[in-house]
KETI-637749 format. One record per atom (N, C-alpha, C): residue in three letters; z, y, x. Coordinates in pm, whole numbers, padded with zeros to 5 digits, always signed. Each point is the difference from the previous one (the first is absolute). Layout:
BEGIN
ALAZYX;...
***
This chain:
BEGIN
MET+01769+01254+01299;MET-00115+00051-00068;MET-00105+00039+00104;ILE-00124-00044-00022;ILE-00107+00025+00095;ILE-00113+00075-00070;LYS-00060+00095+00075;LYS-00113+00076-00054;LYS-00120-00093-00017;ILE-00071+00015-00112;ILE-00119-00082-00026;ILE-00115+00055+00083;PRO-00064-00084+00083;PRO-00111+00046+00083;PRO-00112+00062-00084;ASN-00056+00107+00049;ASN-00110+00074-00063;ASN+00041+00077-00126;PHE+00126-00005-00038;PHE+00051+00076-00114;PHE+00127+00071+00045;ASP-00014+00121+00050;ASP+00108+00071+00068;ASP+00123+00027-00085;ARG-00016+00020-00130;ARG+00114+00038-00084;ARG+00072-00118-00063;TYR-00041-00122+00030;TYR+00055-00117-00069;TYR+00076-00092+00095;TYR+00108-00061-00054;TYR+00083-00092+00075;TYR+00023-00127-00082;VAL+00019-00112+00069;VAL+00028-00127-00068;VAL+00127-00060+00060;THR+00081-00062-00087;THR+00124-00064+00044;THR-00024-00150+00017;PRO+00091-00070+00070;PRO-00014-00145+00015;PRO+00013-00075-00134;GLU+00054+00066-00102;GLU+00015-00063-00132;GLU-00122+00022-00089;GLY-00095+00084+00043;GLY-00122+00023-00077;GLY-00001+00126-00083;SER+00094+00089+00021;SER-00002+00129-00069;SER-00085+00098+00079;VAL-00073+00085-00071;VAL-00085+00099+00065;VAL+00051+00139-00038;TYR+00011+00086+00101;TYR+00049+00136-00020;TYR-00102+00099+00052;THR+00006+00123-00056;THR-00083+00108+00049;THR+00089+00120+00028;VAL-00047+00088+00086;VAL+00072+00123+00030;VAL-00051+00107-00097;PHE+00092+00053-00080;PHE-00034+00104-00097;PHE+00107+00108+00007;LYS-00041+00121+00037;LYS+00093+00113+00016;LYS+00117-00037+00092;ASN-00034-00059+00114;ASN+00097-00040+00102;ASN+00102-00104-00047;GLN-00033-00075-00105;GLN+00086-00108-00046;GLN-00082-00127-00016;LEU+00067-00114+00018;LEU-00066-00128-00022;LEU+00008-00035-00148;VAL-00115-00031-00059;VAL-00007-00035-00141;VAL-00062-00139-00011;LYS+00069-00088-00075;LYS-00052-00136-00019;LYS-00121+00004-00091;ARG-00107-00073+00042;ARG-00125-00004-00076;ARG+00000-00114-00100;LYS-00068+00022-00112;LYS-00013-00101-00103;LYS-00111-00097+00038;THR+00024-00128-00023;THR-00102-00101+00028;THR-00051-00058-00132;TYR-00109-00072+00008;TYR-00064-00062-00116;TYR-00024-00147+00029;ILE-00018-00079-00103;ILE-00029-00142+00016;ILE-00146-00025-00036;THR-00074-00067+00088;THR-00140-00032-00029;THR-00007-00115-00099;LYS-00119-00024-00053;LYS-00015-00111-00094;LYS+00022-00135+00069;ASN-00008-00002+00133;ASN+00027-00122+00077;ASN+00148-00015+00035;GLY+00082+00098-00039;GLY+00144-00011+00021;GLY+00053+00061+00129;TYR-00083+00075+00073;TYR+00045+00062+00124;TYR+00040+00145-00025;GLU+00095+00048+00080;GLU+00046+00137-00011;GLU-00091+00090+00084;ILE-00049+00109-00062;ILE-00086+00094+00072;ILE+00056+00140-00014;ILE-00051+00089+00083;ILE+00041+00141-00004;ILE-00121+00086+00032;LYS-00002+00120-00056;LYS-00106+00097+00030;LYS+00054+00095+00106;LEU-00077+00015+00107;LEU+00036+00095+00106;LEU-00110+00104+00009;ALA+00039+00125+00020;ALA-00098+00109+00008;ALA-00017+00045+00145;LYS-00125+00032+00034;LYS-00030+00052+00132;LYS-00121+00091-00011;LYS+00017+00127+00034;LYS-00107+00100-00005;LYS-00066+00004-00138;GLY+00081-00003-00104;GLY-00051+00012-00136;GLY-00062-00126-00058;LYS+00003-00109+00075;LYS-00058-00125-00047;LYS+00111-00104-00015;TYR-00010-00084-00105;TYR+00103-00101-00026;TYR-00047-00138+00049;TYR+00096-00074+00053;TYR-00025-00135+00050;TYR+00102-00094-00063;ARG-00047-00114-00049;ARG+00090-00101-00054;ARG+00031-00100+00110;LYS+00128-00023+00025;LYS+00043-00090+00106;LYS+00096-00103-00055;LEU-00012-00123+00048;LEU+00093-00106-00036;LEU+00131+00022+00077;VAL+00111+00000-00071;VAL+00129+00029+00062;VAL+00036-00106+00104;HIS-00025-00129-00029;HIS+00036-00104+00096;HIS-00080+00015+00129;ARG-00123+00048-00010;ARG-00082+00022+00119;ARG+00057+00116+00083;LEU+00043+00107-00067;LEU+00059+00113+00071;LEU+00126-00041+00075;VAL+00086-00079-00065;VAL+00125-00047+00062;VAL-00031-00087+00122;ALA-00092-00095-00018;ALA-00032-00093+00109;ALA-00060+00074+00120;GLU-00092+00091-00026;GLU-00063+00072+00110;GLU+00098+00093+00072;ALA+00100+00050-00073;ALA+00097+00090+00062;ALA+00108-00074+00079;TYR+00042-00119-00046;TYR+00118-00064+00057;TYR-00025-00131+00076;ILE-00116-00060-00017;ILE-00027-00125+00072;ILE-00095+00032+00115;ASN+00045-00024+00122;ASN-00082+00028+00117;ASN-00103-00110+00019;PHE-00120+00025-00050;PHE-00105-00101+00007;PHE-00133+00068-00022;ASP-00103-00049+00067;ASP-00135+00052-00023;ASP-00049-00055-00134;SER+00002+00084-00102;SER-00026-00046-00136;SER-00148+00000-00039;ILE-00088+00032+00090;ILE-00142+00008-00034;ILE-00051-00138-00040;GLY-00055-00009-00120;GLY-00055-00126-00050;GLY+00104-00095-00057;LEU+00125+00041-00003;LEU+00105-00087-00052;LEU+00048+00049-00136;GLU+00061-00091-00075;GLU+00055+00033-00130;GLU+00152-00001+00010;VAL+00064+00065-00097;VAL+00146+00001-00006;VAL+00042-00104-00103;ASN+00087-00091+00043;ASN+00050-00107-00087;ASN+00143+00031-00040;HIS+00030-00022-00130;HIS+00139+00008-00048;HIS+00060-00138+00018;LYS+00094-00016+00089;LYS+00057-00131+00033;LYS+00059-00071-00122;ASP+00067+00077-00089;ASP+00063-00062-00117;ASP-00094-00010-00120;GLY-00123+00049+00013;GLY-00097-00008-00108;GLY+00014+00109-00105;ASN+00102+00084+00010;ASN+00021+00109-00095;ASN-00079+00122+00046;LYS-00103+00036-00073;LYS-00088+00111+00038;LYS+00069+00136-00002;LEU+00114+00008-00065;LEU+00071+00128-00009;LEU+00115+00011+00100;ASN+00026-00106+00077;ASN+00103+00005+00103;ASN-00065+00049+00130;ASN+00003+00131+00021;ASN-00069+00061+00113;ASN+00091+00029+00118;LYS+00113-00069+00009;LYS+00090+00018+00113;LYS-00065-00058+00125;VAL+00020+00065+00113;VAL-00066-00039+00124;VAL+00032-00144+00040;GLU+00121-00048-00027;GLU+00036-00137+00037;GLU-00073-00104-00086;ASN-00060+00042-00110;ASN-00075-00091-00088;ASN-00150+00002+00029;LEU-00043+00081+00094;LEU-00143+00016+00027;LEU-00038-00054+00137;GLU-00124-00048+00008;GLU-00054-00047+00128;GLU-00152+00015-00001;PHE-00057+00019+00118;PHE-00145+00005+00013;PHE-00052-00142+00018;VAL-00103-00036-00077;VAL-00059-00134+00008;VAL-00152+00013-00017;THR-00069-00107+00035;THR-00144-00005-00027;THR-00020-00030-00149;HIS-00121+00018-00049;HIS-00029-00030-00141;HIS+00028-00147-00029;SER-00039-00087+00092;SER+00021-00144-00017;SER+00149-00033-00011;GLU+00081+00059+00086;GLU+00145-00023-00005;GLU+00060+00053-00131;ASN-00051+00114-00046;ASN+00048+00059-00125;ASN-00032-00091-00119;MET-00121-00056-00003;MET-00040-00090-00107;MET+00080-00131+00005;HIS+00022-00050+00121;HIS+00080-00123+00016;HIS+00141+00022-00055;HIS+00060+00114+00033;HIS+00134+00034-00049;HIS+00001+00007-00153;ALA-00104+00063-00058;ALA-00007+00015-00145;ALA-00013-00136-00070;PHE-00084-00088+00052;PHE-00017-00132-00061;PHE+00126-00086+00018;LYS+00056+00005+00120;LYS+00120-00080+00031;LYS+00117+00037-00090;ASN+00013+00129-00031;ASN+00111+00048-00083;ASN-00039+00017-00147;LYS-00115-00058-00036;LYS-00047+00002-00139;LYS-00010+00141-00057;LEU-00045+00095+00084;LEU-00022+00137-00046;LEU-00140+00016-00057;ILE-00088-00095+00031;ILE-00137-00003-00052;ILE-00022-00135-00065;ASN-00062+00002-00116;ASN-00027-00124-00073;ASN-00134-00057+00045;ARG+00001-00112+00069;ARG-00123-00064+00045;ARG-00081-00059-00114;ASN+00065-00029-00110;ASN-00067-00067-00111;ASN-00057+00096-00103;LYS-00018+00125+00038;LYS-00054+00099-00091;LYS-00144-00038-00033;LYS-00034+00003-00126;LYS-00134-00037-00046;LYS-00076+00125-00043;THR-00132-00006+00010;THR-00086+00106-00050;THR-00050-00042-00138;LEU+00017+00087-00096;LEU-00040-00029-00137;LEU-00124+00081-00032;ILE-00102-00068-00052;ILE-00122+00067-00045;ILE-00011-00025-00150;GLU-00013+00108-00076;GLU-00012-00011-00146;GLU-00131+00061-00046;PHE-00069-00068-00091;PHE-00116+00058-00067;PHE-00030-00081-00126;ASP-00044+00068-00103;ASP-00035-00063-00128;ASP+00109-00094-00051;GLY+00126+00035+00021;GLY+00109-00083-00049;GLY+00033-00121+00085;PHE-00073-00022+00109;PHE+00026-00113+00089;PHE+00080+00048+00120;ARG+00084-00089+00053;ARG+00080+00030+00119;ARG-00026-00105+00106;PHE-00023+00048+00123;PHE-00020-00089+00115;PHE+00100+00039+00108;TYR+00075-00098+00049;TYR+00095+00023+00109;TYR-00059-00055+00128;LEU-00007+00085+00102;LEU-00052-00041+00130;LEU+00110+00016+00103;ASN-00012-00072+00111;ASN+00106-00002+00101;ASN+00010+00126+00085;SER-00108+00079+00004;SER+00003+00119+00085;SER-00106+00099-00043;ILE+00011+00121+00052;ILE-00101+00102-00024;ILE-00130-00042+00066;LYS+00010-00062+00117;LYS-00119-00046+00071;LYS-00078-00101-00084;GLU+00072-00094-00061;GLU-00065-00099-00086;GLU-00064+00068-00122;ALA+00069+00099-00056;ALA-00055+00073-00114;ALA-00127+00074+00038;SER-00003+00057+00121;SER-00119+00073+00044;SER-00120-00094+00014;LYS+00024-00124+00044;LYS-00109-00097+00011;LYS-00052-00040-00138;VAL+00093-00022-00092;VAL-00039-00040-00136;VAL-00080+00110-00069;LEU+00043+00125+00016;LEU-00064+00112-00068;LEU-00116+00061+00077;GLY-00015-00038+00127;GLY-00111+00051+00081;GLY+00015+00146+00038;CYS+00121+00039+00037;CYS+00024+00138+00042;CYS+00099-00001+00117;SER+00027+00118+00054;SER+00091+00008+00114;SER+00146-00005-00047;THR+00088-00038+00092;THR+00143+00000-00032;THR+00047+00144-00025;ALA-00060+00096+00072;ALA+00036+00141-00018;ALA-00029+00047-00142;ALA-00112-00047-00058;ALA-00035+00038-00137;ALA+00105-00052-00098;ILE+00046-00122+00022;ILE+00101-00059-00089;ILE+00133+00075+00014;ILE+00041+00027+00122;ILE+00125+00073+00024;ILE-00008+00139-00062;ASN-00113+00068+00014;ASN-00019+00133-00056;ASN+00012-00003-00152;CYS-00058-00098-00065;CYS+00010-00013-00146;CYS+00144-00024-00042;PHE+00070-00084+00075;PHE+00140-00028-00033;PHE+00086+00124+00015;LYS-00013+00070+00113;LYS+00083+00117+00027;LYS-00026+00114-00099;ASN-00126+00018-00036;ASN-00038+00111-00089;ASN-00007-00040-00147;ASN+00042-00124-00030;ASN+00001-00050-00137;ASN-00137+00017-00068;ARG-00104-00040+00072;ARG-00137+00010-00051;ARG-00060-00139-00014;LEU-00105-00008-00081;LEU-00072-00126-00016;LEU-00100-00018+00113;LEU-00017-00121+00045;LEU-00100-00033+00102;LEU-00130-00031-00073;PHE-00108+00063+00042;PHE-00131-00016-00064;PHE+00008+00032-00150;ASN+00092+00087-00038;ASN+00022+00041-00139;ASN+00033-00115-00094;LYS+00044-00114+00053;LYS+00036-00109-00091;LYS+00116-00087+00046;TYR+00034-00003+00128;TYR+00108-00086+00049;TYR+00126+00082+00025;LYS+00111-00044-00057;LYS+00131+00062+00028;LYS+00066-00084+00108;ILE+00048+00064+00105;ILE+00062-00067+00114;ILE+00149+00031+00002;SER+00084-00100+00017;SER+00143+00022+00013;SER+00061-00111+00083;TYR+00128+00016+00034;TYR+00072-00100+00080;TYR+00104-00066-00085;
***
């Protein structure tokens, strides 16, 4: 068990469990699952709460590597397997290559635009932004927040 840097009362195990010191005893902390399927935990420091990805905490504590600018990859593709032997530091490009190679990301995902009862399928968000004359960020924002684009286009995947 190793102390989490910058969080004096918290420890992380090589298996991905997080503990805190409470009344001179170690207490296992509860984790949560994000909508993207990753395990997170809330850590407190000076009255402020911080949300941290458990796999990132494990990798930074147990893998000796300069992690600045790198991502943590789950070797087996299971986002909830946070054991140190399943984690590695990689570049974003390497992480995407791993995801496509292991079919963790669907390359054939289509963007659907609906309005007035009509449906249009486009190959990408970028293509949809060109067709609609707006930024890709605007389309992503409408999709994430379940809002209409220009008060008339529904965007989905």
